[in-house]
C-alpha positions in Angstrom: -145.9 77.2 -257.4 -142.6 78.2 -259.0 -139.4 76.6 -257.7 -137.6 78.7 -255.1 -133.9 79.2 -254.9 -132.1 76.9 -252.5 -131.5 79.5 -249.8 -135.2 80.3 -249.7 -136.0 76.6 -249.3 -133.6 76.3 -246.4 -135.1 79.3 -244.6 -138.6 78.0 -245.2 -137.6 74.7 -243.6 -136.0 76.4 -240.6 -139.1 78.6 -240.1 -140.9 75.5 -238.7 -140.2 75.1 -235.0 -140.6 71.3 -235.1 -138.0 71.0 -237.8 -135.6 73.2 -235.8 -136.2 71.0 -232.7 -135.5 67.9 -234.8 -132.3 69.4 -236.1 -131.2 70.3 -232.6 -131.9 66.7 -231.4 -130.0 65.2 -234.3 -127.0 67.5 -233.8 -126.6 65.9 -230.3 -126.7 62.3 -231.4 -128.1 60.0 -234.1 -131.7 58.9 -233.4 -134.4 56.7 -234.9 -137.6 58.2 -236.2 -139.4 56.8 -233.1 -136.9 58.6 -230.8 -137.3 61.8 -232.7 -141.1 61.7 -232.6 -141.3 60.8 -228.9 -141.4 64.4 -227.4 -143.8 65.6 -230.0 -147.5 65.0 -230.5 -146.8 63.8 -234.0 -146.7 60.2 -235.3 -143.5 58.6 -236.5 -144.7 58.6 -240.1 -145.5 62.3 -239.9 -142.0 63.0 -238.5 -140.5 61.0 -241.4 -142.2 63.3 -243.8 -140.4 66.4 -242.6 -138.0 67.3 -245.3 -135.2 68.0 -242.9 -134.9 64.3 -242.3 -134.5 63.5 -246.0 -131.0 65.0 -246.1 -129.7 63.7 -242.8 
């Protein structure tokens, strides 16, 4: 797959509802991966793999 432009990558990341929810939670206050994963049916390691967390 060819590299996409930065804006396309941002919109692709924001298309995922889980990532949007993570961003909303992090915009309210800092949180650990465990705290972020709590309301989702996703493990903490899976949450940490979401690219949105890698730039926070």
